[in-house]
C-alpha positions as CSV (number, residue, x, y, z in Angstrom):
1,M,92.4,361.5,182.2
2,A,96.0,360.5,183.4
3,L,98.7,360.4,181.7
4,F,102.4,358.9,182.3
5,G,101.0,357.0,184.7
6,E,101.0,359.2,187.1
7,K,97.6,359.1,190.0
8,Y,95.4,361.8,190.7
9,G,92.9,362.2,193.3
10,D,88.7,362.9,192.3
11,S,89.2,366.7,191.9
12,V,92.5,366.9,189.5
13,R,93.5,370.5,187.9
14,V,93.7,370.9,184.3
15,V,95.8,373.7,183.3
16,K,95.1,375.4,179.7
17,M,97.7,377.8,177.3
18,G,95.9,379.4,175.1
19,D,94.3,376.9,173.1
20,F,97.1,374.5,171.9
21,S,98.0,372.7,175.0
22,T,96.0,371.1,178.1
23,E,97.8,370.1,180.4
24,L,96.9,368.0,184.0
25,C,98.8,369.5,186.9
26,G,98.2,368.1,191.0
27,G,99.3,371.3,191.8
28,T,101.1,374.7,191.3
29,H,104.7,374.5,191.1
30,I,105.1,377.8,190.1
31,S,103.6,381.3,190.6
32,N,103.7,382.6,186.6
33,T,106.0,381.4,183.9
34,G,109.0,384.5,184.7
35,V,110.6,382.3,187.5
36,I,111.5,379.5,185.6
37,G,114.4,381.8,184.4
38,S,116.6,380.6,181.6
39,F,115.1,377.1,179.9
40,K,117.2,374.3,178.0
41,I,115.6,371.5,176.3
42,L,117.8,368.2,176.3
43,S,116.0,366.1,174.4
44,E,112.2,365.6,172.7
45,T,110.8,362.0,171.8
46,G,107.7,360.7,171.0
47,I,106.2,358.4,173.2
48,A,103.0,357.7,171.9
49,A,100.9,358.3,168.7
50,G,100.8,361.9,168.5
51,V,102.4,361.9,172.6
52,R,106.1,363.9,172.4
53,R,107.8,364.1,175.7
54,I,110.5,367.1,175.5
55,E,112.9,366.9,178.4
56,A,114.6,370.1,179.7
57,L,116.7,371.9,183.1
58,T,116.1,375.0,184.0
59,G,117.2,377.2,187.4
60,D,119.9,375.6,189.6
61,G,120.1,372.5,187.5
62,L,120.5,374.4,184.6
63,M,123.5,376.4,186.2
64,N,124.5,372.8,187.5
65,Y,124.4,371.1,183.7
66,Y,126.3,373.8,182.4
67,K,129.0,373.3,184.9
68,E,129.2,370.3,184.7
69,T,130.0,370.6,180.9
70,E,132.4,373.1,181.4
71,L,134.7,370.7,183.3
72,T,134.1,367.4,181.0
73,L,135.1,370.3,178.0
74,H,138.6,371.5,179.9
75,E,139.1,367.9,180.7
76,A,138.5,366.7,177.1
77,A,140.9,369.8,176.1
78,K,143.6,368.9,178.8
79,T,143.9,365.2,176.9
80,A,143.9,366.7,173.5
81,K,146.3,369.3,174.9
82,T,145.2,372.0,173.6
83,T,142.6,375.0,175.1
84,P,139.0,374.5,175.0
85,A,138.9,377.1,172.0
86,S,140.9,375.1,170.2
87,L,139.9,371.6,170.6
88,T,137.4,371.6,167.4
89,A,140.6,372.5,165.4
90,K,143.0,369.8,167.9
91,I,139.6,367.0,166.9
92,E,140.3,367.2,162.9
93,S,143.9,367.6,163.0
94,L,144.2,364.3,165.5
95,L,141.7,362.8,162.5
96,E,144.3,363.6,159.9
97,E,146.7,361.8,161.1
98,I,144.3,358.8,162.2
99,K,143.9,358.7,158.6
100,A,147.3,359.0,157.3
101,L,148.5,355.9,159.7
102,H,145.8,354.3,159.1
103,S,146.3,354.6,155.1
104,E,150.5,353.6,156.2
105,N,148.7,351.1,158.4
106,E,147.3,349.3,155.6
107,K,150.2,349.8,152.8
108,L,152.8,347.8,155.3
109,K,149.8,344.8,156.7
110,S,150.0,344.3,152.0
111,K,153.5,344.5,152.2
112,L,153.9,342.1,155.2
113,A,151.5,339.6,152.9
114,N,153.2,339.6,149.6
115,D,156.0,338.9,152.0
116,S,154.6,335.8,153.5
117,L,153.1,335.1,150.3
118,G,156.8,334.7,148.1
119,D,156.7,333.6,145.0
120,V,154.2,331.2,144.4
121,M,153.6,330.9,140.8
122,D,155.5,328.0,141.0
123,Q,152.9,326.5,142.9
124,V,150.2,326.6,140.2
125,T,148.9,323.4,138.6
126,E,146.4,323.2,135.4
127,V,142.9,321.1,135.9
128,K,141.8,320.6,132.6
129,G,143.6,323.0,131.2
130,M,142.9,326.0,133.6
131,K,145.5,327.3,136.2
132,V,144.5,326.9,139.8
133,L,147.1,328.0,142.6
134,A,145.9,327.4,146.2
135,V,148.6,329.2,149.0
136,K,148.3,329.5,152.1
137,V,149.6,333.3,154.0
138,L,150.1,334.4,157.3
139,D,148.6,336.6,159.5
140,V,146.9,338.3,156.7
141,D,143.3,339.5,157.4
142,M,140.1,339.4,154.5
143,N,140.3,342.7,153.3
144,G,144.6,341.5,152.4
145,L,143.3,338.7,151.1
146,R,141.2,340.1,148.5
147,N,144.2,342.6,147.6
148,L,146.8,339.5,147.3
149,G,143.8,338.0,145.2
150,D,143.8,340.9,142.8
151,Q,148.0,340.9,142.5
152,L,147.4,337.3,142.2
153,K,145.0,337.3,139.3
154,D,146.8,339.5,136.9
155,K,149.8,337.7,137.7
156,L,147.6,334.4,136.9
157,G,146.1,335.8,133.6
158,E,143.3,333.6,133.4
159,G,142.0,330.9,136.2
160,V,141.0,330.6,139.6
161,I,142.6,331.2,143.5
162,V,142.7,330.4,146.5
163,I,143.9,331.9,149.6
164,A,143.9,330.8,153.0
165,S,145.4,332.3,155.9
166,V,145.2,331.8,159.8
167,Q,144.6,334.9,162.2
168,D,144.7,335.0,166.0
169,G,143.7,331.6,166.1
170,K,140.8,332.0,163.0
171,V,140.3,330.6,159.5
172,N,140.7,333.5,156.1
173,L,139.3,332.1,152.6
174,M,139.0,334.0,149.6
175,A,138.6,332.7,146.1
176,A,139.2,334.7,143.0
177,V,137.6,333.4,139.6
178,T,138.8,335.2,136.4
179,D,136.4,336.3,133.6
180,E,137.2,332.9,130.8
181,A,137.6,330.4,134.1
182,Q,134.1,331.3,134.7
183,K,132.5,331.0,131.4
184,K,134.2,327.0,131.5
185,G,131.5,326.6,134.5
186,A,134.3,328.2,137.5
187,H,131.9,329.7,140.7
188,A,134.0,331.3,143.1
189,G,130.6,330.6,145.9
190,N,130.3,327.0,144.7
191,L,133.8,326.3,146.0
192,I,134.2,328.4,148.8
193,K,131.1,326.3,149.6
194,A,132.1,322.8,149.2
195,I,135.6,323.9,150.7
196,A,134.8,326.1,153.9
197,S,133.7,322.6,156.0
198,L,137.0,321.6,156.2
199,V,138.2,324.2,158.1
200,G,134.9,324.8,160.6
201,G,133.3,327.1,158.7
202,G,131.4,328.5,156.0
203,G,131.0,331.1,153.1
204,G,130.3,331.9,149.4
205,G,129.9,334.9,147.3
206,R,129.6,336.0,143.7
207,P,130.7,333.5,141.2
208,N,133.7,336.0,140.2
209,M,135.0,336.3,144.7
210,A,134.4,334.6,147.2
211,Q,135.0,334.5,151.1
212,A,135.0,332.6,154.1
213,G,135.8,332.0,158.3
214,G,136.8,328.9,159.8
215,K,137.5,327.9,163.3
216,N,139.2,325.0,162.4
217,P,142.9,326.1,161.6
218,A,144.6,322.7,161.3
219,G,142.0,322.2,157.9
220,V,143.6,324.7,156.1
221,D,146.1,321.9,154.6
222,A,143.0,319.9,153.3
223,C,140.8,322.8,152.6
224,L,143.7,323.3,150.2
225,S,144.5,319.7,148.4
226,K,140.5,319.8,147.9
227,V,140.9,322.9,146.0
228,A,142.1,321.5,142.9
229,E,139.0,318.8,142.5
230,V,136.1,321.0,142.9
231,V,137.8,322.8,140.3
232,A,137.4,319.7,138.1
233,E,134.1,319.2,139.0
234,Q,133.0,322.5,137.9
235,L,134.3,322.4,134.8
236,S,133.2,318.7,133.9
């Protein structure tokens, strides 16, 4: 029997440690375990059913590992402009700063999206007695479109909202349908599926909210123009 693809001759040395380990060995590596000295397990993984592999360092190899780790630690501390002892606290501080900047960035993106949207309530149309708003904004991601959708629903009251945005050459589409509009047959997921092909994409979602992506910005106007037609079919 040979393990791990190793090759042995006709006569193989067997090393036993108590009654819990029996190993095949091609030769004697050390005279006693004391020679090993320091020992650090780096990883422990399963390689077959009931078989585990332990990878470790010892002796000079372990000392070199500690030297490299210490060097990496000092380099990281230098990059963070602190000392190794204060590195953890510095990282925590930087993470908090990143979190605050991310929050501020999201607020600015939301403000820019609102500014891009402007006053669109004069673009609201009626389809079989249901308010429908289909508008285009500039450079807003999907999360921003969802936030805009929530704000417009508050202004619209009851109805159907579709917002399209072109960002980095790609199209983001979001549809929102209020409860009353759903009761009358409007369905955001089906609406998105019906219009997304016009921007070279696809998508779907729930009756109250759906989204899609596309690769054809030139089709945005046609996509928005079709919204009223699809809503009319859903309400019939």
